[in-house]
C-alpha positions, 0 to 999 in steps of 0.5 A: 593383871598388870597394866601401864594405864592408871587404875579405874573405878567402874560404876555399874548400875545394875538393871536386869540380871541377864544384861547385867551379868553379860556386861560383868562377863566382858568387863571382868577380863579387862580389869587390872589388879588396881581397878575396882568395880562397884555395882550400884543396886536399886533399893527394889532390886533384891533378886539381883542383889543377892546374886552379886553379893556372892561375887568376891571380885566386885563391890555392891552399893545398895540404894537406901529407901527414899534415897534420890538418884544423886545421893545414890551416886554420891554414896557410890563416889564416896567408895571410889579410891582411884582418880579416874571413875567410869560410869558404865551402862549394864546394857553393853559388851566391851572389847579388851583395851577399851579402859586404855583407850578411854584413859588415852582419849581423856588427856587433859579434858574433863570427860571422855567417851565413845561416839554415838549416832543418835541423840540422848532421847533415842536409845541407840547403840554406840557408832562404829562405821562398819557394824552390821547390827546389834550382837547377841553374844560375847563371841559375835561381838569379839569376832567383829571387834577383831576384825574391826581393829584390823581394818579401822586403825585410823579411828581416832579421838574426835570431839563432839558437842557435850550432849552427843556424849551418850551416858552409857559409857563416860570416863571422868576425874573423881575430883572433878566429878565430885565437884560436878556431882555437888552441882547436879545434887542442887536439883535432885527432883530433876534427876529421875534416871541414871541417864539423867544423872550422867548427862547432867554430870557431863554438863556440869564437868564441861560447864555446858547446860543440858538441853532441858535446862532453862539456862544460857551458855556463859560467855567469856572474853578470855580467848585462851580459856575458851579455847582450853574449854573446847578440849574439856570433852573428848570421845574415843572412837577407838572404844568399841562399846555396843548397847545391846538394845534389841532390834537396833541397827548401827549406822553412821553418817549424816542423817540427811544430805543436803543438795548442792543448791541448799549448801550455804557454807563450806569450810575449806581446808588444807591438811598435812599431819595434823592429827593432834589439832583436827579434833578442836577444829572440827568441834568449832565447825560443828553446826556452823558449816554444811560441808567440810572439804580437805585437801591433804598434801601428804599426811603420814599420821592418822589425819585422813582417817580423823577427817573421814570419821568427821564426815569431811570429803578428803581428796589426797593431793601433793604439796608443791610449795605453793599455798594458794595452789593447794587452797584453790584446789580445795576450792574447786571441790566446795559447793557452798555459796560461802567459803570459810577459809580455816586451817587445822590449827585454827578454831572459829568462835562465833555465835553460829546462828547469827553468822549464818543469818548474816550470810543468808542476807541479800545485801551481804557483801562479797567477803567478810574480814575476820579478826585472827588471834595468833597465840604465840607470835609469827614475828618472834617477839617475846611480848604477846599472848597473841597478836591480832590482825584481820584477814578475809576468811569468808567470802562468796565462792563464785567471786573469789580465789587465792594468790601467793605461795606464802601468806596467801591472799583472797582476791577477786577472780580473774575478769571480776570486779574487786571484792566488796568487803565487810567485817564481822564483829562477834566472830573470830579465829583463834590460830595456835600454830605459832606456839613454840611447841607446834613450830618445833613439831612441824618445822614451820620456820624452815618451811615458811623461810624457804617459801618467802625466800623463793617468792622474794627471788622470783620478784624482789620488788614486790613489797609483800614478798619483802615483808613476808621474808622479814617475818619469816626470818624473824620467825626463825630467830634470824633477827639481823637479817630480818631487820635488813629486810624490814628496812628494805621494805621501807625504802620500797613502799609508800603504803601506809599499811606497809610502812606500819608493818615494816616500822613495827618489825624494825622496832621488835627486832631492835628490841630482840637484838638488844638494841632498844635505843634504835627503835626510838626514831622509828617510834616517831615515824609509826606515830606519824602514819597511825590513826590509832596510837596504842601500838606506838605507845606500847612499844615506846614504853617497852623500849624505855623499860629496856633502857632502864627508864621505868618512869618514862615507860610508865608514862607511855603505858598510861596513854594506852586507853584500851586497845594495844594496837593500831588500824592493822593489828593488836596485842591483848590489852593485858600485855600493857598491864604486865609491862606496867607491873614490870616498870613498877617492879623496876622503879621498886614500887612493889605494891603497885607492881603486885596490884598490876600483876594480880590484875594481869594474872586474873585476866590471862590465866596461864598463857602469859608468863606473869607468875614468876614476876608476880611471886617475886614482887609479892615477896619484895613487897612482903605480901602473902601469896594467898591471893595469888595462889587463888588465882591459879586455875585448878587444871592449870597448876602444872603450867604455872609451876613450869613458870615458877621453877626458873625463878629464884628459889625463895620466890617459887618456894613461898608461892608453892607453900601458898599453893600447897595450903590451898590444894595439897593433893593437886598433881601440879603442885606435887610436880612442882615440889619435885622440880623445885626441891633440887634448888633448895637447901636440904632443910627445906627439902626435909620440910617439904618431904614431911609435908608430903608425907603427912598428906599421904603422898609419900610416893613422892619423896623430895629427899629421894629425889635429891639423893638421886640427883646426878647434878648434885654433890655426892656428899649432899646426895649422901645427906639426903639419903641418910635423912630419908632413911633415918627420919622417914625409914624410906627403904629406897634411901639405901640404893641411893646412897650406894650409887653415891658412895663411890663418888665421895672424895677420900678426904671426905670420908671422916665428915660423911661417916660422922654425918651418917652416924648422926642421921641414920647409923643403919647405913654405915655398913652399906656406905662402907661397902659401897665406898670401898671400891679400891685398896686405896679407898679401903685404906682411907676408910680404915683411917676414917673409921679409927678417927671415928672410933670404930677400931674393930671395923677399921682393923677389918678393912685394913686387913682386907687392904693388906690382903688385896693391895697386890702389887702396890708394895707401898700400900701393903707396907702401910697397911702392915704398919698399921696393923702392927701399930694396933693396940694388940699386944700380939698381932698376928702377921696375917690377920684372920680375914673373916671379920672383913668378909662379915662387914662386907657381907652385912653391908651388901 
C-alpha cells in the first residue's frame, strides 16, 4: 500500500497471544510499503514467539535473559530504519488512518499521541467523546469508528500536560528518541514495565520530570524557548485508539464540576478562526483556571470544535467591529471571582500555584498589571524580538469591564470607584499575534487600521484614538502617515505616558523612513520625561549607527545597564547586544563584533536575525565558525538556514560547512545545502554533492538541483547535469539535460559539446537529439560536430537538414553544398537518411 505520509517503525511489546494477534490484525491493513513493525518478545514468552516468527511481514526482537527493559527497547530501536517510531500497546485496536493522523499531529513537536481520560496509574480506555463502552471485536470497533468520524469531524489536535499522554500509543522521532533513551537508561532499576519506560521516555523527550522523579522543573528566562517547549507534546484526538480493558467504560469531561461560588478564576476569550493557536493557549491555562469562556465571533475553521473538546464554554456570537463589546459579552458569561483576559494567540507563563494563592489573598487589589511580551512588533519596526509593556489582564469580575473598540482598556464598572491596581512580577503573557506570518494570515493590519480610523473619526480629540491610529498605520507599513499622527499626538497631550509613546513612535517611524537624523531632537525630549533612560539610550544608539557613526552608537549602547526600556515598555536586552555587534562590525572591530554576536546568539536562539551577521563577522575576523554552529538549536537548524541563505554565499557556505561537520544528517542542514547551492559556483556545488553522497544522502543532489534551476543559464545547467552523470552516474541528469538543451544558443554548441564530451560522453547523443529542434539548429549542430571531429555524426545531421528544410531554399543549398564538399569522392545526391534516424533514435 502506497502512502503520502512518512514511513514509520512500530514497536509492539507482545503480551498474551489473543490481544497481540487482535492488535496485529487491525494494524496490518494500515501499514504502508515502507513501514516496519517490530514485535518485542519477553525472554519468558516462548509460546507467542513461536507463533509470531511464522509471520513474514513483521520482525521479532527477543529480550535477552537478564536484560533490563531499557536495554530491551534500546535493541529494538537499533533495528528501526525509519525517522519516525511508534510505541504501541498490544491491547489496542486502531482505525485505518491512525498513523497519518499521528504524523500530522506531530508537526514540530517531540512526541504525539491520543487523548486520554484517566491518569497513568489507572488502566483506562483512550477517550473519544461519544464512545459508549469498550469493544470486544474489530467489526464492532470499525462500525463505531466510521460513525464517529462522520459525526465528529471537528476533533482536532490538542496539547495536554506530558503526563496525560498515555503510553499506549506514542509517536516520536527516532533521533530524538535515541537521545531520550540514553537519559532513561541511566537508571534502569527504576523502569519495571513497558509503560514506565514509555512514560519516562516522553518525559525525557519533552524535558519534563515524571511524577515519581524527585526532580524539579527547570526554568529559563528565554521566552522563545519556553514558548517552543509548549509545542513539544501534542496529541491527536482524531486518532480513535481504544484499549481493550475488560469492564472499562469510556467517558470524557471534567471529573467534578465546581459550584459557581467555588470558581476562583475564569479565562475570558474572544475567538475567530484560531485553530492553530488554541492548543498552545489552552495548554498554558491547564491547572490554572477553573473555567474557560469563549465568545466566538464567526469562526469558519475548526476552532469551536477545539474549544469544546478542551472543555470550554462556547457561545456563538458575532463581530461588530468592537473589541470591548465582544469582550463584555464573554465577561457576562463568566462565573469566576477573578477574570483572566487572554487571547487565542497568547499564552500565560507563571507559577500557577503561586498565582492562584495571590488571588485568594483577602488583601488583593482589584486588578493586576502583567508584562505582555509581543513577539514581533505592532509598531512595524525591525529592531525587536519583542516589545514588552504592562496591561491590566487579571481583575475582579464584579469591579471591571472593557471600553474602546480597538486596544480596549479595562476600567471600573459604571458607578464604582477607580480600580486599585497591583503588579504581578513572576507571571507574564507571551503574544504571537504580531509575527509576520500571523499578520499576513489573519489580515490584522487591515482590520486594526479600519477600527482605529473609525474611532478617530468619532472622536479626533481623544489622545488614545490618535495613538491607536498612528500605531495601526505603522503596523500596516504606512510610516509617513503614522509619523503625522504621532506628531499630532504630541500637540494634543501633556501626559508623560502618552508623550513617551508618541516620541518613541516618531523616532521609530523616522528610522523606518530612512531619516534617522530627524529622530535626534526627539531623543532629547524623550530623555526629559523618562525616569528610566534605557529606551532613549538604545534608540539614540540605533540612530547613530544608521548615521554611520559607530563610535557614538557604542557610547550610547554602553550606557544601557540592563533594561532596554523606560517606565512603559521595553525591548529584550539581547537586542542591545546585537546592535553593539553591528556597531563593532561597522567600525571593523571584527573580534569584538564576533564576541557580541556570539553572546546574542546564545541568548536569543533563532528568534533574532543574528546568524548571518555572526557568520560575516566570523569570516572577516578569520575565526572558525565551529563555536557559532554549535549554538544553533538542533531542532531549529532550518530556521537558522533561512536567515543565512540571503547572506553572501561565501559567509553562508562557511557556516554551513561547520554545521555539516557537527550534524551531517540534520534535515535543516540538508535543506540549507539545497537552498544555498544555486548561489555557488559549480566547483563548490560539486563538492557539496560529493559530501552528501558520501554520507548516504544521495536523494538530495545539489548538482541536479542546479541542473533543474530555471533561473540559471542553460549552458551552466548542462554542465551541472554532465557533472552529475559523469561523476556520480545519476540517472536524473539526462532528463535535466534534455530540458536545457533546446535553450542553448547555436553559437555555444561547440563549447557545450566539448564540455559534455569531457564530463559525460554518454550524454552527447541525448544532447544532440534534444538540441536539434529546428533545421537551422541541426545545421549549426552539424557544423559544431564537424569542428569537434565527429564527421560521421555531422554528415548524418546535415542529411536530415537536407531532407527536412522544406521551403527554406537557402538552408537546403547550404546543406547540399556541405554534403557535396565532404571528403567522399562520390557522394550520393540524396544520402541515405538511415544514419540520422539511428542517432536520433539512440539519443531518445
